[in-house]
N, C-alpha and C positions, 0 to 999 in steps of 0.2 A: 503494500499500499504506500503510495507516494504522498509526501507532505504537500501542503499548499503554501505558496507565498502569500503576502499580505493582499496584494491586489486581487488575486484569485479568491481568497477567503472572503474579501468584502463584497465581491460580485456574487458569490454563493449566498452570503447573509442578505444581500439585497433581494434576492429571489424568495428566500424564506420570509423576509419581512413583507414582501408583496402579498404572499398568501396569508400571512398573519393579519395584515390590515383588511384584506378582503373578507376573510372568514371569521376573524376575531378569535381564531385558534389555528394551531399548525402542528403537524407531527414532523419530527426530524429523525431519520434513521441514524442509529449509533455509529455505524460505519462511516457515513457521510460526516457526522459531527466530529468524529475523531480526526478526520483530515483537516476540517475547518480549524479545530483547536490547535493544530500543530503550527498554525500561523501566529499564534498568540503565546507560544512557549511550552505548550504540552509536548512531551516526548514520549517514545515508546516505553521507556522505563517508568515514567511518571503514570502512564495509562495502566501498566501492569500493577503498579503499586496501588492505584486507586481502586482496582478490583478487589483489594484485600482489606480496605479500611474499615469495613463493617464489623469485622470480627471484634468481640469484646465490648460491644455496646452494652451500656447499663439499661435496667428496666425503665420503662415509661412511667411517668408519675401517675397516670390515671387509667391506662389500658393494659390489661394483663397479657394480652397476646402480642404486645409490641415492645421493642427495645428502642431507645432513642437518645440522640443528643441534639442540641441546637446551638446556634451562634448568631450574633447580630453583626451586620456590617453596614457601614455608611458608604454609599456610592456617591461621592462628591464630584458631580460632573463638572461644575465650574473649575475645580481644582485639578481635574483630570486624574483622580485617584480612588481607589476603594480601600478601606481600611476596617480592621476589626474594632468593635466598640465594646465597651465594658458590659459585664454580665448584667442582664435584666430578665425578669420574669416575662411570661407570655400570657396573653389573654384575648380570647375571641368570643363574641357574643352572638345571640340570636339575631340582633339588629343588623349584623353584618352577614346574615344569611348562612349561619352556622348554628344549627340546632342539634344539640347532643346533651347527654347528661352532665357534661362538664363545661357547657356554654357559660361563659361569665366567670369561670373559676380562674383564679390567678395561679398559673402552673410554673413550677420551677424545674427545668430540665438540666440534666448534666450538660457540660459545655463540650462543644466541638473542639477537638485538640489539634495540635500542630501537624499530626499525621494527615489530617484531612486538609486543614486550611493552607499548609505550606506546600501541598502538592501542586505542581505547575498545572496539572489538568483541571483541578478545582479552580485555580485562579484564572485559567482561560475561560472556564464556563461563566465566571462573573462578567468577564469582557464580552463574550459572545452574547449573553442575554441582554446586556445594556445596548449593544449595538443593534439588536432587534427592536427593543421596546422603547428606547429613550425618548424619541420624539413622535411617538404614535399618538395620535388624537384619540382620547377615550372619554367615556362618561365619567365624570368626577364623582368620588365617594364623598359623602358629608364628613366634615371634620379633618380633612387633610389639606396640607399646605401646598398648593399647586404653583405658587409664586416662586418658591425656592428652588434652585437648580441642584437638588439633592434628593436622593432616594434612601429609604431604609430597606435593607434586605435581611430577612431571616431565613437562615438555612437550616432545614430540618433533615437529619440523617437518621434513617429509621430501618428497623428490621421487623417485618410482620410474619408471625408464625402461626401455622395450623398444625395441631396434633390430634390424636384420637379424643383428647379431653377438652381441647380449646380451638375455637374457630377464629381464624385471623381475618379481620376485616380491615382492608386498606382505607376504607371510608365508612366507619360505623355510623356516621351521621347522615348517611344516604345522600340525597341530592343537596348540594351546598355550594356556596362560594367561600373563599378563604379570607374575606375581609381586606383584600389587597387590590392593587391595580393589575398586576401581571403574576400569574403563577406559572412555574416551569417544573414539571416532574420529570425526574431522570432515573432510569434503571441502573443500579450498580450490580445486581446479580439475582439469581433466583435458583431454587433447587426443589425438585419433586412436586412442581405445580402442574395441575391438570391443564388441558388445552384451553378451557374456557375460564380460567382463573384471572382475576384482576384485569378485566376489561373496562377501560375507561369510556363512559358515554358523556357527550357534550349535550347540554340541554338549553332550550330557550329560557329566559328569565321568568316566563310565566309558570314554569314547572314548580310545584309546591315543594318547599324546603322540607328535608327529613323523610321524603319518599324513598322507600327502599328501591335499590337499583333494579330489581325484578318486577317492580310495580309502577315503573314510570309510564307516562303517556307517550306513546309512540309518535304521535303527531307533534310533540314538542321536542323530539330528539333531532339534533343537528348533526352529530358525528359520533363515530365509534372507533376507537383505536385500542391497541394493546402493545404494551412494552414487552418485547420478547428477547431482545438482545442488549448487550452491554451499551450503555449511553443512549438507548432509544429515549427520545424525549417528547413531551407535549407542552406546548406553550398556549396559555389561555388568557384573554382579556377578562379578568376575574369579575368585574362589575357589569359585564355584558353577556357572560355565558356562565351557567352553572354546570357542575359536573358531578358524576357519581362513579363508583368503582365496584366491581363485583367481588364476592367473597373469594378467598384463596382456598382452593380445594386440593387435597392430596391425590396425586397420581397413584402412589403406592401407599395405602393407609397404614402400613406398618412403620413408615418413615416420615418424620416431620417435613412439612413444606415451609419454604421461607421466601420472602420477597424483599430485597434490600433496595432502598430508594434514597435519593437526594432530592429534596424539594426546595425550590428557591422561591420564597414569597417576597415580592417587591412592591413597595408602595411609597407614596409620598409621606413626609413626617407628619405626625398627628399635632393637631392644634389643641389649646386648652379647651376642655369639655369632651373630647374624645376619650373613650375608655383606655386607650393606650398611651395617652399623653405622658403619664407618670413613668412609662416604661420605654421612652424613646430617646434616651440619652445618646449624644453623639461623641461622648468622650472616649478616647482611645482605651483599649484594654491594656492594663498595666502588665499582666503577667502572660498574656497570650497575644502579643502584638503581631499584626500581619498588615502589610500594605502592598498594593500592586497598582501599576499605572492602568488607567482606563483609556481606551482608544474610542472615545465617544465625542461626537460633535456637540459643541456647547450651545447651539441654537435650540430652542424649545419647540 
């Protein structure tokens, strides 16, 4: 597989962005994305290492079938840099189209570590996503600052597991949005999943929140994709399209099934009165610093 130079990568991203603007969602094959990321510093060695970073994840604070870490990053377009921000809790509410038993609960996740954030492939993913979404005109969410040339990105690193005793739900909340402007879901690996496991459906905003993936209105279905291979990715304009994900089923019921994902939630910073305002610090992380140059145009 050959690398891409910068001009070639930017041309490929322009085509992805065209689909994203038109459809408000886009699927990118992992094999294609790996080549694009090579223009932004990803190497074969970092790609291989990135396939192993999910081992050792700690338990999720509210979901028994999931292990998780998260980390916050400030994507400062005006300054042309992305950097790790200090530890902050995470909260998502029903008002943001996320209806689940822990909606509104302030959750404290273990932190994404250097093994992930210092990996050149992870850093290239931040660059790639910003090149796709930065100047896309979208419906604005209430309570976010669209005047500042800066984004908040929450990176979720998860492993969802199904066993004979436990059913893994990639989206237990059913039909939902993620309370952000742009969501990007990226497959890092899977094992022993059935062919119909973890299918992502894209829905019109009229679909009812919390509807189980199997009970959705087909007339409101817009798209259907499945992450099958390493770095297969889906981008969604989160306040214009809802989504759901089907259950993880075992191919061999005697062996656990797993699905490892990286999810990048990107939105403008919260303003006073927004539920996340208290958790939107842009102060750099003192013990887990990370910074990477952003190749993003500064016009909005």
